[in-house]
C-alpha positions as CSV (number, residue, x, y, z in Angstrom):
1,M,0.0,0.0,0.0
2,S,1.4,3.3,-1.0
3,T,0.6,6.7,0.5
4,T,0.8,9.9,-1.3
5,T,1.4,13.2,0.4
6,V,0.1,16.2,-1.4
7,A,2.1,19.4,-0.8
8,V,0.0,22.4,0.1
9,A,1.4,25.9,-0.6
10,P,2.2,27.8,2.6
11,L,0.7,31.1,3.4
12,T,2.8,33.7,1.6
13,T,3.4,37.4,2.3
14,Q,1.4,38.1,-0.8
15,D,-1.5,36.1,0.6
16,A,-1.1,37.9,4.0
17,E,-1.2,41.3,2.3
18,A,-4.3,40.2,0.4
19,L,-6.0,39.1,3.6
20,I,-5.2,42.4,5.3
21,D,-6.5,44.4,2.3
22,A,-9.7,42.4,2.2
23,A,-10.3,42.7,6.0
24,R,-9.6,46.5,5.9
25,A,-11.9,47.0,2.9
26,A,-14.7,45.2,4.8
27,A,-14.0,47.3,7.9
28,E,-13.9,50.5,5.9
29,A,-17.2,49.7,4.2
30,A,-18.7,49.5,7.8
31,D,-16.8,52.7,8.9
32,V,-14.9,50.7,11.5
33,A,-11.2,51.4,12.2
34,V,-9.3,48.1,12.8
35,A,-6.0,46.4,13.3
36,V,-5.3,43.2,11.3
37,T,-2.7,40.5,12.0
38,V,-1.8,37.5,9.8
39,L,0.3,34.6,11.2
40,D,1.8,31.7,9.3
41,A,1.2,28.1,10.3
42,G,4.1,28.3,12.8
43,G,2.6,31.3,14.5
44,H,5.1,33.8,13.0
45,L,4.0,37.3,12.0
46,L,3.5,37.6,8.2
47,A,1.7,41.0,8.1
48,F,0.2,43.5,10.5
49,R,-1.6,46.8,9.9
50,R,-3.4,49.1,12.3
51,D,-5.6,51.9,11.0
52,D,-4.6,55.4,12.3
53,R,-8.0,55.7,14.0
54,A,-8.1,52.3,15.6
55,V,-7.8,52.1,19.3
56,L,-4.3,51.2,20.4
57,I,-5.3,47.9,22.0
58,A,-6.7,46.7,18.7
59,G,-3.2,45.7,17.6
60,E,-2.7,43.4,20.6
61,T,-6.2,41.9,20.4
62,S,-5.9,41.2,16.7
63,T,-2.6,39.4,17.3
64,R,-4.0,37.3,20.2
65,K,-7.1,36.4,18.2
66,A,-5.0,35.2,15.3
67,Y,-2.8,33.2,17.6
68,T,-5.8,31.6,19.4
69,A,-7.5,30.7,16.1
70,L,-4.2,29.2,14.9
71,Q,-3.5,27.2,18.0
72,L,-7.0,25.7,18.3
73,N,-7.7,25.6,14.6
74,A,-11.1,27.2,15.1
75,P,-12.6,30.6,14.8
76,T,-12.5,32.4,18.1
77,A,-16.2,33.2,17.7
78,D,-16.8,29.4,18.1
79,L,-14.7,29.2,21.3
80,V,-16.3,32.0,23.4
81,D,-18.7,29.7,25.2
82,A,-16.0,27.1,25.8
83,V,-14.1,29.3,28.2
84,Q,-17.2,30.3,30.3
85,P,-17.6,28.6,33.7
86,G,-18.5,24.9,33.1
87,G,-17.1,25.1,29.5
88,L,-14.7,22.6,28.0
89,F,-11.8,25.1,28.0
90,H,-12.8,27.1,31.1
91,T,-9.3,27.0,32.7
92,L,-7.4,27.3,29.4
93,P,-6.9,31.0,29.4
94,T,-5.2,31.0,32.8
95,A,-3.6,27.5,32.7
96,L,-1.2,28.4,29.9
97,D,1.3,31.2,29.6
98,Q,0.2,31.9,26.0
99,P,-1.4,35.0,24.4
100,L,-4.8,33.4,23.9
101,L,-7.9,35.6,23.5
102,F,-11.4,34.1,23.3
103,I,-13.2,37.0,21.7
104,A,-14.6,36.8,18.1
105,G,-12.3,38.1,15.4
106,G,-9.7,35.3,14.9
107,V,-10.1,32.9,12.0
108,P,-7.9,30.0,10.8
109,V,-6.8,30.0,7.2
110,H,-6.8,26.6,5.3
111,R,-5.6,25.6,1.9
112,G,-6.3,22.2,0.5
113,G,-7.8,21.2,3.8
114,R,-4.7,22.0,5.8
115,L,-4.1,24.8,8.3
116,I,-1.7,27.3,6.8
117,G,-2.1,30.3,9.1
118,A,-4.7,32.6,10.8
119,I,-6.0,36.1,10.7
120,G,-7.1,38.3,13.6
121,V,-9.1,41.5,13.5
122,G,-9.5,43.9,16.4
123,G,-11.1,47.3,16.8
124,G,-14.7,46.7,16.1
125,A,-17.4,44.9,18.0
126,P,-16.6,41.2,18.2
127,D,-19.2,40.2,15.7
128,Q,-17.9,42.9,13.3
129,D,-14.3,41.7,13.7
130,H,-15.4,38.1,13.0
131,G,-17.2,39.2,9.9
132,F,-14.2,41.2,8.6
133,A,-11.8,38.3,9.2
134,T,-14.2,35.8,7.6
135,A,-14.7,38.0,4.6
136,A,-10.9,38.2,4.2
137,V,-10.5,34.4,4.4
138,R,-13.3,33.9,1.8
139,S,-11.6,36.3,-0.5
140,L,-8.4,34.3,-0.5
141,A,-10.1,31.1,-1.5
């Protein structure tokens, strides 16, 4: 029996810039100033941009959202309930010394069914940030 491994192209800086542009365009259309972070599959920063009008903490939240989505391979919007008392990951935010943030706005990026990175958006309401990040990922497909 032979197994075949199909190579999947990694997330490139060109992809990262396209994700940032798409997220920012969605945010601008909603008149929301945001920060956007894109990480590769190893959790390394590929691209970051913060709008001049975005609150300063948006940069930190966008990065933590991207990191959380990458590490758990799930949109942060899907994890919010899991960290509430009684939830599956209730102790996770305090058990690890990692920059996790369980607020909507982080979305993993897949190619060919494989995790290749993540995007995080901060600065708007959580549902808005999730929508901007999701729109960006859809635009890359």
